[in-house]
N, C-alpha and C positions, 0 to 999 in steps of 0.2 A: 626393726627399723634402725637406720643409721642416718646421721645428719652430715651434710657436707657444706662447707662454705666456699664461696667463689669471690675472692676480693677483686674489685674493679680497679683497673689501672687508670691513671690519668686524673685521679681525684684532686680537687683543689688543695693547696698547701694546708697542712694541719688537719685534714679530714681523711676519713677512710669509709668506704661503702662496700657492701658485699651482698651477694645473692645467696640465700640459704635454701638448700634443697633437701627434701625428706625422701628417703629411699626405702621402699617396702618390698617384701617378697624376694624370691631367689634371683640373683644377678646372673646365674649361669643357665637359665632356662631357654635362652635364645629368643625371648620375647620381652618387649618393653613398651610401657605406656608413659607418656609425659603429659602432665596437667599443670598449667600455670594460670595465675589469676592476676588481674588488674595491671596488665601491661600499660593501659591508660590508668595511671595511679589514682585518679579521682573517680574511677568506676569501681565501687566497693562491693556490689553483690557477690562477685567472684571470690573475694577474700573470705567472706563468710561461708560460702559453699565449700571452699578449700578447708576451712576449719572443721566443718561437719564431715567432709570426705575423709580427712585424716583420722577422725574418731572411728569411722567405719573400717578404714584400712588397718588401724591398730588391732581391732577385734578380728578381722579376717586373717591377719598375719598370725595372731596367737592361735587361731584355729587351724592353721596350715592350709588355708583355702586359696592362697594366691598362686597362680600358675605362671607368673612372669614378674619382672621388676616393674613397679609403679612408682614414678617419681612425681612429687608434688612440690611446686614452687608457689607458696601462697602470696608472696609479694615479689612480683616479677620486675618491678621498676623502682628500686630504691632511690634513683635520681629524682624521679617524679614525685615520690612520697615526700621528699624534702623541700619541694618547691611550694612555698606559701606566699601569696601576694594579697595584701590587704585582707587577711584572715581567711582567704579562700585558697584551697589547694589547686594548683595548676599542674595536672598530671597528664595532659594530652600531648603537650609540646614541650620540648626542652627549651628553657628560656634562653640559654646561651646561643643556640644555633637556630631556634625557631622550627626545628624539625619535629615532625610527628613521631612519637616513640614507637608506633606500629607501622612505620614505613621505612623504605630504603635499606632493607636487609639485602645481603649480597645474593645475586643470581649465581647459582653454582654449576649450571649445566656445562658451560664451555670449559670450566676449569676441571671438572671431574671426568669428562670423557677421556682425556689422555691417560688418566689413572686406571681406566677400565679396559682399554684396548688390549687384547691378547690375554685377558684374565677371566673372561666370561665363558660359560659353556652352555649345555642344553638343559640344565636343571634350573628352573625358575627360582626355587627357594634358595639354592646355593648362590645364584646370581644376586639375589636380594641381599644376602649377607656380605657379598663382595662389595656391592654398592654402599652398604652402610659403613663398612670399614674404610672405604675410600672417602666418604663424606666426613667421617671422624678425622681422618688425616688432613683433609683439605681445610676444615674449619679450625683445627688446632694451629694451622700455619697462618691464619688470617692476622693482619696487623691490628694493633690496639692503639691507634694514634690519639684517640680521645677517650674520655670516660664513657661517652655514649657508644662509641664503637666497641669498647670493652664489654659493655652490657649486652649489646647485640651478640657479640661472639660467645659470651658465657651462656646465653639462653639458647642459641643455636647449637652449641656444643652439647647441651643437655638433651636436646630434642631430636637431633639429626638422625639418630639410629633407632628411633621409636616407630613402632607400627601404627600407633594411635597417638596423635597430638591434639590436645584440647586446650584452646586458648580462650579463657573465660573473660568476657567483656559484658558491658551493658550499653544501652543507648540512653538518651536523655529521658524520654518517656516512651515505652514501647511494650509490645507483646514479646514473648520469647521467640527468637528467630535465630537463624544460623547462616553462615557463609561457608561454602566448600567448593572444591574443584568439580567441574562437570563430570569428569571421569570417575570421581569418587562417590557419586550419588548412590550406587547400589550398596556400597559399604555403609554409607552415612544414613540411609533411610531408617534403619532401626533406632538410631540415636534420635532422629527427628520424632519418631513415634513415642519413644520413652520419655523424652523431655517435653512433649506436647508443643513442639515448635509450630507456630502459626505461619511462618514463612521460611522457606529453605531456598537460598539464593545461590545460583550456580554460575561459575565463570572459570575459564581456563587462564585468564589474565585480567586482573582487576585494575592494575596500574600501581606504580610506586612500590612494588615488592613488599607487601605486608608479611608479617611473621608466618601466617599459616601457609601462604604460597611459597615462601622460601623453604619451608619444610617439605612440601608435597609436589610442587610444580616440576622439580627435577625428574621425578619418577615418570610422569607421562611424556616428558621430553626425551628421556632415555629410552622409553618403550618405542617411541617413534623412530629414534635414531638407529636402534639395533634391531628393528623389526625385520624378520626374515633371516636373521643371523643368530640372535640370542633372545630368549624370552625374558622380558622384564615385567614383573608384576607391579600393580599399584601398591607399592610397599609401604606407603605412609598415608594413612587416613588423617589428614590435618583439617581441623574444623575450628572456626571462630564461632563460639556459642554466646549469643547476646541474651543475658539473663534479665530481661525486662528493662526497667528504668533505674536511674541513679538513686532514687529514693526507695527502691524496693529492697530494703535491707531488713530482713526479719527472719528469726529462727525457723518458723514453720516452713516458709518458702525455701530457705537454704537447705533445710533437712530433706525436703522432698526432692530438690534438685540433686543433692548428693546421693540419695537413694536411686534416682534415675541413672546417674553415672555408673553406680555399682551394678545396676541391672544391665546396662549396656555392656560393661566389661564381662559380666556373667554370660551374656548372649554370645560374646566373641570367644568364650572359653578361657578368658584370662582370670576369672574367679570361678572356683569350683562350686557347683550348686546347680539346682534345677534351672533349666532355661526359662526365662521370664516370658509370660504371655505378652505379645506385642499389641498395644492398643492401635486403633485405627489411626492412619495418618490424618492430621487435622486439616492440612492443605497440601495440594500437590506442589512439588518443587517448580520453581520458575527461574528463568535466566536473569542474572543480575542486570543485564542491559534492558530488561523489561521493567525494572524498578524506576518509576517516575519520581524524581526528586524535585519537590516544589519549592521555589525560592521566593523571597520577598521582592516584589517589583519596586518598592519604595521603602524608605524608613518609616517606622510607625509602630503602633500597638497591634499585636497579633491577637486575633479573635478566632478560635477554632469553631467551625460550624459542624464538624463531624467528630465522632468519638473513635478512639482506637478500636479495631476489631470490626468496624463497619465495612461492608463491601460498597465500593463506589464505582462509578461508571464515567467514561470519558465525557468531559464537559461539566461534571459535578463540581461545585465550588466546595473546597475543603476548608479554607480559611479566608478571612478578610485581613488586610493590613490597613489600619485606620490612621490617617494623618489628622491629628486633633487641631492643627493650625488651619489647614484649608477646609477641614470638614469632610474631605473625600474618603470614601471607603473603597479600597482596591480589592476586588474578589480574585482569588487564585484558584483555578480549576485544574483537575488532573487531566492528563492526556490519555489515560488508559483505563480499562476495566480491571479492577483488582482489589486487594485487601489493604486498607489503611492500617499500617502496622507500627509506625514510629513517627514521633514528632519532637520538636525542640521544646524544652521546658521554659525557657525565657519568653516572656510575653512582649518584649520590645525587640525589634530587629532592625538592623541596618539593611539598606538596599543590597540585594544579592545574597543574603543569608539563606542557606538551605534550612527549611523549616519542617517539612513533612515528606514521608515516603509511602508510596503505594506500590505493592508488588503485583505486577501484571505479567501476562504470559507472552506478550508481543514486544519486541525490541522497540524502545523509544529513545535510547541513548547509544552513543558510541564513544570510542576513545577511552580516556581514563574514567573508570567506573567507581573507584574508591573515593570516599569523602576526604576532605583535608584534615 
């Protein structure tokens, strides 16, 4: 294992921040995995999973069982880690700009196409390596006008040439679930099985360019662009893996999650060993636009009437918002049949606050599908 540091440009006067990456396995095997934790810096389960994963990778490397480079960034957002407001860490939005740390990554397709014209052939694997080299060159040339842009560039630079990118997050209160590209589901299904994901949410574009799509979307755009001329594989399985809720920080859970990630890498042949048995898929994958996001119609006290993991049906009331001044209770019902898999932890909400998510199979939303 070797350690690399990536200083961020644009830090405030008198300060210095850096991203630290841990690199395991052979760098010359032509295969790479990238795992990062807590891009939303107040979502801590991923940091603990990264801690347990590193212990396993140390042992696997000593035993010579790694068949590719595996890069782990246990603290992906040093800017957010440093943001404390009234004793509470604010790790979702940069306080200076108001921007979500997991949004507004650069879309790379238009810029990378000219770098590929005339350089591709009939071999899909060779084309994948050409694409990765072009992405490395493109990202290395990105500007770093602000510290936030520097952080985005550093993370993309570490991930852009990996065949697997795992971005470890959590929700406020939730079951294990994941987000990935629709075209990537055949590759992702074993991960959903091994992690016990209760919802797998698929989209080709969720809006606002989150990190996982910045890594993977270019591949299906390139496949469509060069179709009939040059074969382009789905060369980056990029997944946002939501590890339950913010309070679910415990060694047994984190150890089991790290074991599941190692099993998945073994399944893909990146770790030498017997192929793991794949458990049944807990729930079928559903389109992200089929996820009903239930919002508070008024300000008030939130009272959940359903528990996470329950199956609900269109018209079922999931929670009330109670106005203790008027005495009115405002019921909020889901529009879809599906699994109640995530909810907000705060029990007071302002009008318009997204509070609950139900994964359904039929589209109920359009436009921007990502949360703020």
